[in-house]
C-alpha positions as CSV (number, residue, x, y, z in Angstrom):
1,F,0.0,0.0,0.0
2,M,1.3,3.5,-0.9
3,N,1.3,6.1,1.9
4,P,-0.1,3.8,4.6
5,P,-1.1,5.2,8.0
6,L,1.9,6.1,10.2
7,R,2.1,5.9,14.0
8,D,1.7,9.7,14.4
9,L,-1.3,10.1,12.0
10,D,-4.9,9.4,12.7
11,E,-7.5,8.1,10.2
12,Q,-8.7,11.6,9.4
13,K,-5.3,12.5,7.9
14,C,-4.5,9.3,6.0
15,M,-4.9,9.8,2.3
16,L,-5.0,6.0,1.6
17,L,-7.9,5.3,3.9
18,T,-9.8,8.4,2.6
19,K,-9.4,7.2,-1.0
20,V,-10.7,3.7,-0.1
21,E,-13.7,5.2,1.7
22,Q,-14.4,7.6,-1.1
23,W,-14.2,4.8,-3.7
24,W,-16.7,2.8,-1.6
25,G,-19.0,5.7,-1.5
26,S,-20.1,4.9,-5.0
27,H,-21.7,1.7,-3.7
28,D,-25.2,1.8,-2.1
29,V,-24.3,-0.4,0.9
30,A,-22.7,0.1,4.3
31,A,-19.3,-1.5,5.0
32,S,-16.5,-1.5,7.5
33,G,-13.1,-2.9,7.5
34,V,-9.5,-2.9,8.7
35,L,-6.2,-2.3,7.0
36,F,-3.1,-4.0,8.4
37,T,0.3,-2.5,7.5
38,N,3.8,-2.7,8.9
39,E,4.6,-0.6,11.9
40,H,7.6,0.7,10.0
41,P,6.8,1.2,6.3
42,L,9.6,1.7,3.8
43,E,10.6,5.2,2.9
44,S,10.3,6.0,-0.8
45,Q,14.1,6.0,-1.3
46,V,14.5,2.4,0.1
47,Y,11.5,1.3,-1.9
48,A,13.0,2.8,-5.1
49,Q,16.3,1.0,-4.5
50,R,14.5,-2.3,-4.0
51,R,12.3,-1.9,-7.1
52,A,15.4,-1.0,-9.2
53,L,16.8,-4.5,-8.5
54,T,20.3,-3.1,-9.3
55,D,22.6,-0.4,-8.0
56,D,22.0,1.5,-11.3
57,H,21.5,5.1,-10.2
58,G,19.5,5.9,-13.4
59,V,17.0,3.2,-12.6
60,I,16.8,4.2,-9.0
61,S,16.3,7.8,-10.1
62,L,13.5,6.7,-12.4
63,W,11.7,5.0,-9.6
64,L,12.2,8.0,-7.3
65,N,10.8,10.4,-9.9
66,H,7.7,8.1,-10.3
67,L,7.1,8.0,-6.6
68,E,7.5,11.8,-6.2
69,R,5.2,12.5,-9.1
70,Y,2.4,10.6,-7.3
71,Q,3.4,12.0,-3.9
72,I,4.3,8.5,-2.5
73,E,6.4,8.9,0.6
74,H,6.1,5.5,2.3
75,V,5.2,2.0,1.1
76,S,4.2,-1.1,3.1
77,P,2.7,-4.5,2.2
78,G,-0.7,-4.9,3.8
79,L,-3.9,-6.8,4.3
80,L,-7.2,-5.0,3.7
81,F,-10.4,-6.6,4.8
82,V,-13.8,-5.0,4.0
83,Q,-17.1,-6.5,5.0
84,Y,-20.4,-5.1,3.7
85,Q,-23.2,-4.9,6.3
86,N,-26.5,-6.4,5.6
87,K,-29.2,-3.9,6.4
88,G,-31.7,-6.6,7.4
89,G,-34.2,-3.9,8.3
90,N,-31.6,-1.9,10.3
91,T,-31.7,1.6,8.9
92,N,-28.6,2.6,11.1
93,N,-26.3,1.1,8.4
94,A,-26.2,4.1,6.1
95,P,-24.3,3.6,2.8
96,G,-20.6,4.3,3.1
97,C,-17.4,2.6,4.4
98,N,-15.4,3.1,7.6
99,I,-11.9,1.6,7.4
100,D,-9.9,1.3,10.6
101,Y,-6.2,0.5,10.6
102,R,-3.8,-1.5,12.7
103,L,-0.1,-1.1,12.6
104,V,1.4,-4.6,13.0
105,P,4.3,-4.4,15.5
106,K,7.7,-5.3,14.4
107,T,9.6,-7.7,16.6
108,N,13.0,-9.4,16.5
109,N,11.3,-12.1,14.4
110,G,10.5,-9.6,11.6
111,S,7.2,-8.0,10.6
112,V,3.8,-9.4,9.7
113,W,5.1,-10.4,6.4
114,T,7.8,-12.7,7.8
115,P,6.2,-16.2,7.7
116,H,8.0,-17.4,10.9
117,N,7.1,-14.4,12.9
118,F,4.8,-16.0,15.4
119,N,4.1,-12.7,17.2
120,A,2.9,-11.0,14.0
121,V,0.7,-14.0,13.1
122,E,-0.9,-14.0,16.6
123,Y,-1.4,-10.2,16.6
124,T,-3.1,-10.3,13.1
125,K,-5.2,-13.4,14.1
126,K,-6.5,-11.6,17.3
127,M,-7.3,-8.4,15.4
128,L,-9.2,-10.4,12.7
129,N,-11.1,-12.3,15.3
130,D,-12.1,-9.1,17.0
131,L,-13.2,-7.7,13.6
132,Y,-15.2,-10.8,12.8
133,Q,-17.0,-10.5,16.1
134,S,-17.9,-6.9,15.4
135,F,-19.1,-7.9,11.9
136,K,-21.3,-10.6,13.3
137,Q,-23.0,-7.9,15.5
138,C,-23.8,-5.8,12.4
139,I,-25.4,-8.5,10.4
């Protein structure tokens, strides 16, 4: 995900979450969800170097220019879950989408994307279970 939420930002200021919520606004159904991203996303410079796959400064510069053009400052892999809410006669579920986010803590075992990081797996599992329980209450 490009420009994911950072620790010092709230949902109101996160362009990524706002874009997802605005996109969902074109649907006539209520929804809620959660976005998981790394606690420490990559800065655009590091991401550009990784995408270049070489130490070629021209290729790195090309990637940096692309990221700057689209105002991308940070990048993180992530998981986005969105669940629509069945109205079922409940008029409180107005159309729209509310996306929450969780920063998956980094540990000595890596981040959420490191398969052997038991802590990240357990954290994500707990957050998903909590989300599932809240979805069940809305249906």
